[in-house]
C-alpha positions as CSV (number, residue, x, y, z in Angstrom):
1,M,-28.8,14.0,37.9
2,R,-26.3,11.2,37.3
3,G,-25.9,10.2,33.7
4,G,-29.3,10.1,32.1
5,L,-31.2,7.3,30.3
6,L,-34.8,7.0,29.1
7,I,-36.3,3.8,27.8
8,S,-39.6,4.4,25.9
9,G,-41.7,2.8,23.2
10,M,-45.1,1.3,22.6
11,F,-46.5,-0.6,25.6
12,R,-46.0,-4.4,25.5
13,S,-42.8,-3.8,23.4
14,G,-40.2,-4.9,26.0
15,T,-39.7,-1.6,27.8
16,T,-40.0,-3.3,31.2
17,L,-37.7,-6.1,30.2
18,L,-35.1,-3.6,29.1
19,S,-35.4,-1.6,32.3
20,R,-34.8,-4.8,34.3
21,M,-31.8,-5.8,32.1
22,F,-30.2,-2.4,32.6
23,S,-30.9,-2.3,36.3
24,A,-29.1,-5.6,36.8
25,Y,-25.9,-3.6,36.4
26,P,-24.9,-2.1,39.8
27,E,-23.8,1.2,38.2
28,C,-27.2,1.6,36.4
29,L,-30.7,2.4,37.8
30,V,-33.7,2.5,35.5
31,V,-36.9,2.9,37.6
32,S,-40.0,1.5,35.9
33,D,-43.0,3.8,35.2
34,P,-43.3,6.2,38.0
35,F,-43.1,9.5,36.0
36,V,-45.7,9.2,33.2
37,Y,-47.5,12.1,34.8
38,F,-44.5,14.3,34.4
39,F,-44.9,14.1,30.7
40,K,-48.7,14.5,30.9
41,A,-48.1,17.6,33.0
42,Y,-45.8,19.0,30.4
43,R,-48.2,18.2,27.6
44,N,-51.0,19.9,29.5
45,F,-48.9,23.0,30.1
46,H,-48.3,23.3,26.4
47,L,-52.0,22.8,25.6
48,E,-52.8,25.6,28.0
49,Q,-50.2,27.9,26.6
50,A,-51.5,27.2,23.1
51,G,-55.1,28.1,24.2
52,A,-56.3,24.7,23.0
53,H,-59.9,23.7,23.6
54,G,-61.8,20.4,24.1
55,W,-59.1,18.5,26.0
56,H,-59.1,16.8,29.4
57,P,-56.0,16.8,31.7
58,D,-56.3,13.0,32.1
59,E,-56.8,12.1,28.5
60,P,-54.4,9.6,26.9
61,T,-51.3,10.7,25.2
62,P,-52.4,11.6,21.7
63,D,-51.1,9.7,18.6
64,Y,-51.2,13.1,16.7
65,F,-52.6,11.6,13.5
66,G,-55.3,13.9,12.1
67,A,-53.7,16.9,13.7
68,V,-55.4,16.5,17.0
69,H,-54.8,19.6,19.2
70,G,-53.4,21.5,16.3
71,D,-49.7,22.2,16.6
72,L,-49.1,20.4,19.9
73,L,-46.7,17.9,18.4
74,Q,-44.5,20.6,16.9
75,R,-44.6,22.6,20.1
76,L,-43.3,19.6,22.0
77,L,-40.7,18.7,19.4
78,D,-39.4,22.3,19.7
79,A,-39.5,22.5,23.5
80,D,-36.6,22.3,26.0
81,L,-38.2,21.9,29.5
82,A,-37.0,25.4,30.4
83,E,-40.5,26.8,31.2
84,P,-41.3,27.8,34.8
85,V,-43.5,25.2,36.5
86,P,-46.7,26.6,37.9
87,A,-47.2,25.8,41.6
88,A,-50.6,24.2,40.8
89,T,-49.0,22.0,38.1
90,L,-46.3,20.7,40.5
91,A,-49.0,20.0,43.2
92,K,-51.1,18.0,40.7
93,L,-48.0,16.1,39.5
94,R,-47.3,15.0,43.1
95,A,-50.9,14.0,43.6
96,D,-51.1,12.1,40.4
97,I,-47.9,10.1,41.0
98,R,-49.1,9.3,44.5
99,E,-52.4,8.0,43.2
100,W,-50.7,6.0,40.4
101,K,-47.7,4.5,42.1
102,S,-48.3,4.4,45.9
103,A,-48.5,0.6,45.9
104,Q,-45.5,0.0,43.7
105,H,-43.3,2.9,45.0
106,P,-44.4,3.8,48.6
107,E,-41.0,5.2,49.6
108,L,-40.9,7.4,46.5
109,C,-44.5,8.6,47.0
110,A,-43.8,9.4,50.6
111,R,-41.0,11.8,49.6
112,L,-42.7,13.6,46.7
113,D,-42.8,16.9,48.6
114,D,-39.0,16.9,48.3
115,V,-39.4,17.1,44.6
116,T,-38.9,20.8,43.7
117,G,-37.7,23.0,40.9
118,A,-38.2,26.3,39.2
119,T,-38.5,24.8,35.7
120,F,-39.7,21.5,34.3
121,A,-36.1,20.4,33.7
122,D,-35.4,21.1,37.4
123,V,-38.4,19.0,38.4
124,Y,-37.4,16.1,36.2
125,R,-33.9,16.2,37.6
126,S,-35.3,16.3,41.1
127,L,-37.4,13.2,40.4
128,I,-34.5,11.2,39.1
129,D,-32.2,12.3,41.9
130,L,-34.8,11.1,44.4
131,T,-35.0,7.7,42.8
132,V,-31.2,7.4,43.0
133,E,-31.3,8.4,46.7
134,L,-34.0,5.7,47.4
135,Y,-33.0,2.9,45.1
136,G,-29.4,3.5,44.0
137,D,-26.1,3.6,45.9
138,G,-22.7,5.1,45.6
139,A,-22.0,2.9,42.5
140,T,-24.9,4.4,40.5
141,R,-23.6,6.6,37.7
142,L,-26.3,6.0,35.0
143,A,-29.8,6.8,36.2
144,G,-33.1,7.1,34.4
145,T,-36.6,5.7,33.9
146,K,-38.8,3.7,31.7
147,V,-41.9,5.4,30.4
148,S,-44.0,4.0,27.6
149,W,-45.2,6.1,24.6
150,C,-43.5,9.4,25.3
151,E,-41.2,9.6,22.3
152,E,-42.4,13.1,21.4
153,F,-40.6,14.4,24.5
154,L,-37.1,13.2,23.5
155,P,-36.0,16.4,21.9
156,A,-36.9,18.5,25.0
157,L,-35.1,16.0,27.3
158,A,-32.1,16.0,24.9
159,R,-31.9,19.8,25.0
160,A,-32.3,20.0,28.8
161,F,-29.8,17.2,29.5
162,P,-27.0,17.1,26.9
163,D,-25.6,13.8,28.1
164,M,-28.9,11.9,28.2
165,R,-29.3,8.8,26.0
166,F,-32.4,7.0,24.8
167,V,-33.2,3.4,24.0
168,L,-36.4,2.8,22.0
169,P,-37.7,-0.8,21.5
170,V,-40.0,-1.7,18.7
171,R,-42.1,-4.9,18.5
172,D,-44.3,-6.5,15.9
173,L,-47.7,-4.7,16.2
174,R,-49.6,-8.0,15.9
175,A,-47.8,-9.4,18.9
176,I,-48.5,-6.2,20.9
177,V,-52.2,-6.4,20.2
178,A,-52.3,-10.1,21.1
179,S,-50.4,-9.5,24.3
180,Q,-52.5,-6.6,25.5
181,N,-55.8,-8.2,24.5
182,N,-54.8,-11.3,26.4
183,Q,-53.6,-9.5,29.5
184,T,-55.4,-10.5,32.7
185,G,-53.5,-8.5,35.4
186,A,-53.1,-4.8,36.0
187,G,-53.7,-2.8,32.9
188,R,-56.0,-5.4,31.4
189,G,-58.6,-4.5,28.8
190,K,-58.6,-4.1,25.1
191,R,-58.0,-0.9,23.0
192,P,-59.6,0.0,19.7
193,L,-57.7,-1.4,16.8
194,L,-56.9,2.1,15.4
195,F,-55.6,3.1,18.8
196,Y,-53.0,0.3,18.6
197,V,-52.2,1.1,14.9
198,R,-51.7,4.8,15.3
199,H,-49.7,4.8,18.5
200,W,-47.4,2.1,17.0
201,R,-47.0,4.1,13.9
202,K,-46.2,7.2,16.0
203,S,-43.6,5.3,18.0
204,V,-41.9,3.8,14.9
205,T,-42.0,7.1,13.0
206,L,-40.5,9.2,15.8
207,A,-38.0,6.5,16.8
208,Q,-36.5,6.3,13.3
209,H,-36.7,10.0,12.7
210,F,-34.7,10.7,15.9
211,A,-32.2,7.9,15.4
212,H,-31.4,8.6,11.8
213,R,-32.4,12.1,10.8
214,H,-32.7,14.4,13.8
215,P,-29.5,16.5,14.2
216,L,-29.8,16.8,18.0
217,L,-30.6,13.2,18.6
218,R,-28.6,11.4,16.0
219,G,-26.0,9.3,17.9
220,R,-28.0,9.5,21.2
221,V,-30.9,7.2,20.3
222,E,-30.6,3.4,19.9
223,L,-33.4,1.4,18.4
224,V,-33.8,-2.3,19.3
225,R,-36.4,-4.7,17.9
226,Y,-37.9,-6.8,20.7
227,E,-37.6,-9.9,18.6
228,D,-33.8,-9.4,18.4
229,L,-33.6,-8.7,22.1
230,V,-35.2,-12.0,23.2
231,A,-33.7,-14.1,20.3
232,R,-30.2,-12.7,20.6
233,P,-29.9,-11.2,24.1
234,I,-26.2,-11.4,24.3
235,D,-25.4,-9.6,21.0
236,T,-28.2,-7.1,21.6
237,M,-27.4,-6.2,25.1
238,E,-23.7,-6.0,24.4
239,R,-24.5,-3.3,21.7
240,L,-26.8,-1.4,24.1
241,C,-24.2,-1.5,26.9
242,T,-21.6,0.0,24.5
243,F,-24.1,2.6,23.6
244,C,-24.7,3.5,27.2
245,G,-21.1,3.3,28.4
246,L,-21.5,0.1,30.5
247,E,-19.2,-2.8,30.5
248,F,-21.2,-5.8,29.2
249,A,-21.3,-8.8,31.5
250,E,-23.2,-11.9,30.3
251,E,-24.0,-13.0,33.8
252,R,-26.2,-9.9,34.1
253,L,-28.6,-11.5,31.7
254,R,-29.8,-14.1,34.3
255,V,-33.4,-13.4,35.0
256,S,-32.9,-14.6,38.6
257,G,-30.9,-11.5,39.2
258,F,-33.5,-9.0,37.9
259,R,-35.3,-6.7,40.3
260,A,-39.0,-6.2,40.3
261,G,-40.5,-2.8,39.3
262,N,-40.6,-1.8,42.9
263,E,-36.8,-2.1,42.9
264,R,-37.0,-4.3,46.0
265,D,-38.3,-7.8,45.1
266,A,-37.3,-10.4,42.5
267,W,-38.7,-9.8,39.1
268,R,-41.5,-11.8,37.6
269,H,-41.9,-12.1,33.8
270,N,-44.0,-9.2,32.5
271,S,-45.8,-11.2,29.9
272,S,-49.4,-12.1,29.0
273,F,-48.2,-15.6,28.2
274,A,-46.6,-18.1,30.6
275,P,-42.9,-18.7,30.0
276,S,-41.7,-22.2,29.2
277,G,-38.4,-21.6,31.1
278,E,-36.6,-19.5,33.6
279,G,-34.6,-17.4,31.1
280,I,-35.4,-14.8,28.5
281,F,-37.9,-16.7,26.4
282,T,-39.2,-16.5,22.8
283,D,-42.4,-18.4,23.2
284,S,-44.7,-15.3,22.6
285,L,-43.0,-14.0,19.4
286,E,-45.4,-15.8,17.0
287,R,-48.2,-16.6,19.4
288,W,-50.3,-13.8,17.9
289,R,-51.0,-16.2,15.0
290,T,-53.2,-18.3,17.4
291,I,-54.6,-15.4,19.4
292,L,-55.8,-12.8,16.9
293,R,-58.8,-13.3,14.6
294,P,-58.1,-13.2,10.9
295,A,-60.0,-9.9,10.6
296,E,-57.7,-8.3,13.2
297,V,-54.6,-9.4,11.5
298,A,-55.9,-8.1,8.1
299,A,-56.8,-4.7,9.5
300,I,-53.5,-4.3,11.3
301,E,-51.6,-5.1,8.2
302,A,-53.9,-2.9,6.0
303,C,-53.4,0.2,8.2
304,A,-49.8,-0.3,9.4
305,G,-48.4,-2.4,6.5
306,P,-45.9,0.1,5.2
307,E,-44.3,0.7,8.6
308,M,-44.3,-3.0,9.3
309,V,-42.4,-3.7,6.1
310,Q,-40.1,-0.8,6.7
311,M,-39.2,-2.4,10.1
312,G,-38.6,-5.8,8.6
313,Y,-41.9,-7.6,9.6
314,E,-43.5,-9.9,7.0
315,I,-47.1,-9.2,6.0
316,D,-49.7,-11.0,3.8
317,D,-49.7,-9.7,0.3
318,R,-53.5,-10.5,0.1
319,R,-54.5,-8.1,2.8
320,P,-57.5,-5.8,2.2
321,R,-57.5,-2.0,2.0
322,P,-58.3,-0.2,5.2
323,A,-61.8,0.8,4.2
324,D,-62.6,-2.9,3.3
325,C,-62.2,-3.7,7.0
326,L,-65.3,-1.6,7.9
327,G,-67.6,-4.6,7.4
328,T,-65.5,-7.1,9.4
329,D,-65.1,-7.9,13.1
330,C,-61.6,-6.4,13.4
331,E,-62.6,-4.1,16.2
332,P,-63.3,-5.1,19.8
333,A,-66.7,-4.5,21.4
334,F,-66.9,-1.2,23.2
335,E,-67.7,-3.0,26.5
336,D,-64.4,-4.8,26.3
337,I,-62.3,-1.6,26.1
338,S,-60.2,-0.6,29.2
339,P,-62.4,1.5,31.4
340,W,-59.9,4.4,31.6
341,L,-60.0,4.8,27.8
342,K,-63.8,4.7,27.3
343,P,-64.6,8.3,28.1
344,F,-62.0,9.7,25.6
345,A,-61.9,10.4,21.9
346,P,-59.9,7.3,20.7
347,A,-62.7,5.0,21.7
348,A,-65.6,7.2,20.3
349,Y,-65.7,5.7,16.8
350,L,-66.5,2.2,18.2
351,R,-70.1,3.6,19.0
352,D,-70.5,5.9,16.0
353,A,-70.7,4.3,12.6
354,T,-70.3,7.6,10.7
355,L,-67.1,8.4,12.7
356,R,-65.8,4.9,12.2
357,E,-66.2,5.2,8.4
358,R,-64.4,8.5,8.5
359,E,-61.5,7.1,10.4
360,Y,-61.0,4.2,8.1
361,L,-61.4,6.4,5.0
362,A,-58.5,8.5,6.4
363,E,-56.5,5.3,6.6
364,D,-57.3,4.6,3.0
365,E,-56.2,8.1,2.0
366,R,-52.9,7.6,3.8
367,L,-52.2,4.3,2.0
368,A,-53.1,5.9,-1.3
369,A,-50.6,8.6,-0.6
370,I,-47.9,6.0,0.0
371,E,-48.8,4.3,-3.2
372,G,-48.6,7.6,-5.0
373,S,-52.2,7.7,-6.3
374,V,-53.2,10.6,-4.0
375,R,-51.3,13.9,-3.6
376,L,-51.4,15.7,-0.3
377,D,-50.8,19.3,0.6
378,A,-48.2,20.0,3.2
379,G,-50.7,20.3,6.1
380,R,-52.5,17.1,5.3
381,E,-49.2,15.2,4.8
382,R,-48.0,16.4,8.3
383,A,-51.4,15.2,9.8
384,L,-51.1,11.8,8.2
385,F,-47.3,11.2,8.6
386,L,-46.2,13.4,11.5
387,V,-42.7,14.5,10.4
388,P,-41.5,16.1,7.2
389,D,-40.2,13.8,4.4
390,W,-41.4,10.6,6.1
391,L,-43.9,9.9,3.3
392,P,-41.1,9.3,0.7
393,V,-39.3,6.9,3.1
394,L,-42.4,4.8,3.4
395,R,-43.1,5.0,-0.3
396,T,-39.7,3.6,-1.1
397,A,-40.1,0.7,1.3
398,W,-43.6,0.0,0.1
399,Q,-42.7,0.1,-3.6
400,S,-39.8,-2.3,-2.9
401,H,-42.1,-4.6,-1.0
402,T,-44.8,-4.6,-3.8
403,S,-42.3,-4.8,-6.7
404,P,-42.6,-7.9,-8.9
405,D,-39.6,-9.6,-7.4
406,G,-41.2,-9.4,-4.0
407,A,-38.2,-7.8,-2.3
408,S,-38.8,-6.0,0.9
409,T,-36.8,-3.4,2.8
410,P,-35.8,-4.2,6.4
């Protein structure tokens, strides 16, 4: 496997844009989205090994808040992709990729029987090598993929591939919700509000933990705010090129030179909102203000406010507490939820008033812990904050934001 790069983050956060910007360099290839089922296969393997119950192989990637599936997150954070791949797992992986990506990557799907390996690391290497064979050339020396919401697999990839690097974009959660709820093409359909909130918090938590505190990943992870990427593309991309060992060239920022996700055609803007020009545009940065209902904005800020402040996003100081949102129209109707998500647990509370109350009370408990009015035991703290010692980080940012002088921590 040549080099090694993974771009990951919350969906609608600029992961596709970044993959196209990197792939504009002849020596770099970042294939968009074909391997999400590799990470699902690895997750399912660990669920089986742990003897977990009540899960479905096609269920969404969990957000891990509330300790769903017990110790799954810790198992994945400690993993290294060295486990032998069962033959049935490899066969299902090939079938899932074919079903998911035959239209976008027909050449790749036609060659999936060539993907082999004794371990999960071998299979991942084989997948990347196949993309280089199909879409790269002799100049390709940095190869990888873009896969949304798979941050929990970074330590395993880092152990398996010591030279791999990771770029993790973060975007204002309000803009993500507006973008997804307004989407009309492939992938359209709304998500429950707490689905957005918890997956965004997971992404932000793990991204910052890996970038700043994880001994294996420190120096190998680069965070980038979507807002900085589109507002200051030259400065941001120059920093990312230095991080990845590429020689920055401003002409590579021309959108007309970007390839589509199939690595063949010219790229079209992957946005829910029509661009006003032909370059990288900023039109959608604040459009959430005209798209989201006031109750949606209030609930997002009530449940994700500390992380939003910690990432430098401004929020309304008059927001309600999470439990106060129960009587509002902050949630979408169940019939508007994406069909693929409806059968699974993250959507269940939309049709169960008791469960909805429990979920929002858990959000209240979390905020109270950040404020310091509730003490948590170690197990409950891990269930509500995912990684050790993250609660004090949020508490510091939150106290700074709510102090009398109104200072906030970027």
